[in-house]
C-alpha positions in Angstrom: 187.2 134.1 73.8 191.0 134.0 74.3 191.6 133.9 77.6 193.2 137.9 79.1 196.7 136.8 79.9 198.5 133.6 78.1 200.9 131.5 80.7 203.9 133.1 81.1 206.7 131.1 78.7 208.9 129.8 81.8 207.0 128.2 84.3 208.8 128.0 88.4 210.3 125.1 88.8 208.3 124.7 92.4 204.9 125.0 90.7 205.5 122.7 88.0 205.1 119.6 90.1 201.6 121.3 91.2 200.6 121.6 87.6 201.5 117.7 86.6 199.4 116.8 89.8 196.6 118.5 88.9 197.1 117.4 85.1 197.6 113.9 86.4 194.6 114.2 88.5 192.2 116.3 85.7 193.2 114.7 82.6 193.2 118.0 81.8 195.0 121.2 81.4 195.1 123.5 85.1 194.5 126.7 82.9 194.4 128.3 86.1 197.6 127.4 87.4 199.7 127.8 85.0 198.3 131.0 84.8 198.9 131.8 88.1 202.3 130.9 87.2 202.7 134.7 86.9 202.1 135.5 90.4 203.9 132.2 92.3 202.7 133.5 95.6 198.9 133.5 94.8 199.2 130.3 92.8 201.1 128.9 96.0 198.0 130.4 98.3 195.1 129.1 95.7 197.3 125.7 96.0 196.7 125.9 99.8 193.5 126.9 99.6 192.9 123.5 97.0 194.7 121.4 99.4 192.4 122.4 102.6 189.0 122.2 100.4 186.1 121.1 102.2 185.2 116.7 101.4 182.8 114.8 102.7 184.0 113.8 106.5 184.7 117.8 107.2 181.0 118.4 107.6 180.5 115.3 110.0 177.4 113.8 108.3 176.4 110.8 106.1 175.1 113.8 103.4 178.1 115.4 103.1 179.5 114.5 100.1 175.9 115.8 98.7 175.5 119.2 100.0 178.6 119.6 99.4 178.2 118.8 96.1 175.1 121.1 96.0 176.8 124.0 97.2 179.9 124.2 94.9 177.0 123.8 91.7 174.8 126.4 93.0 177.9 128.5 93.7 179.2 128.2 90.4 176.0 128.7 88.4 175.1 131.9 90.2 178.7 133.4 89.6 178.4 132.0 85.8 181.5 130.7 86.0 181.6 128.7 82.6 185.0 126.7 83.7 183.7 126.4 87.8 179.9 125.2 86.2 182.1 122.5 84.3 184.3 121.6 87.6 182.0 121.0 89.8 179.0 119.5 87.8 180.8 116.8 86.7 181.0 115.3 90.4 177.2 115.1 90.0 177.0 111.2 89.7 179.3 110.5 92.7 177.9 113.1 94.6 174.3 110.8 94.7 172.6 113.6 93.2 169.6 112.8 90.1 169.6 114.6 86.4 166.4 116.2 87.6 168.3 118.2 90.9 171.5 118.7 88.6 169.5 120.8 85.9 167.6 122.4 88.6 170.6 123.7 90.8 171.9 124.6 87.7 169.4 126.8 86.4 170.6 129.1 89.8 169.0 128.0 92.7 166.0 128.7 90.8 163.4 128.4 93.3 160.6 127.3 91.8 162.5 123.9 90.3 164.1 123.8 93.1 160.8 123.1 95.2 159.5 121.0 92.6 162.4 118.8 93.2 161.1 118.4 97.7 164.1 117.9 98.2 165.3 117.3 101.7 165.4 121.1 104.0 169.4 120.2 104.8 169.8 120.0 100.3 167.4 123.2 100.6 168.4 125.4 102.9 172.7 124.3 101.3 170.9 125.9 97.6 169.9 129.2 99.3 173.3 129.8 100.8 175.2 128.6 98.1 172.4 131.3 96.3 173.0 134.4 98.7 176.9 133.7 99.6 178.2 133.7 95.6 175.8 136.4 94.7 176.5 140.5 94.6 175.6 141.7 97.3 175.7 138.8 99.6 172.4 139.4 101.5 171.5 136.6 104.1 167.9 136.9 104.6 167.4 136.9 108.8 165.4 133.4 108.1 167.3 131.9 106.4 169.6 132.1 108.8 167.7 131.3 111.7 166.7 127.8 109.1 170.5 127.1 108.3 171.6 127.4 112.2 168.4 125.3 112.8 169.4 122.2 110.6 173.4 122.5 111.0 176.0 122.6 113.6 178.6 125.7 113.8 181.2 123.5 112.5 179.2 122.5 109.4 177.5 126.1 108.6 181.4 127.1 109.0 182.5 124.4 106.2 179.9 125.4 103.5 180.6 128.6 103.8 184.5 128.2 103.0 183.4 125.4 100.4 181.0 128.2 98.7 183.7 131.1 99.2 186.2 129.0 97.7 184.3 128.2 94.5 183.9 132.5 94.0 187.5 132.7 94.3 188.2 130.2 91.3 185.4 132.0 89.8 185.9 135.4 89.9 189.5 134.4 88.9 189.1 132.6 86.1 186.4 135.2 84.8 189.0 138.0 84.9 191.3 135.8 83.4 188.4 134.1 80.2 189.0 130.7 81.2 186.6 128.6 79.5 185.3 125.5 80.2 187.6 122.5 80.4 185.4 119.1 79.1 185.4 117.8 82.8 181.2 117.6 82.3 179.6 115.1 79.8 177.1 117.0 78.3 175.4 114.2 76.9 174.0 114.3 80.2 171.8 117.9 80.4 173.4 121.0 78.6 175.1 123.4 81.0 174.5 127.9 81.2 
């Protein structure tokens, strides 16, 4: 299926270094960024969002990389964005996830599959939080909010929420433009949804 719009014939000079950097870092065509070249202010805003994306240090915990990967993969799967699932699922090993955990997360946070894994409380809550914030409409149950406050600091909750929101920004943009998966994920591990 082709994208809704084609990249512009001409890319503004100020965007070219960012697109080159994205291509060099990922080894893939930065199609979302190339489409954003139609609206340079939007490209700039999305670029700032990416530059300020959370990393493991921002969660200030030993499980930071793992929890951020769980949040990103779950949000991608719940939002149903092929590009996002492809890109975020590719980080599973580096983040310390098992193959079984990856498969369960790609199942859109299915409670039964996740319960069978016996995830530690912070990981299980991250899945539930990412699924809740990625669903339409967003609905944060009182019991989930209470459990999140019990297991995470206020800063950690804000970091998780911004990470999940960032994935949802890209998911909505990519789906709205018809951007397909780019081949980040080695699907010999498992089939992507």
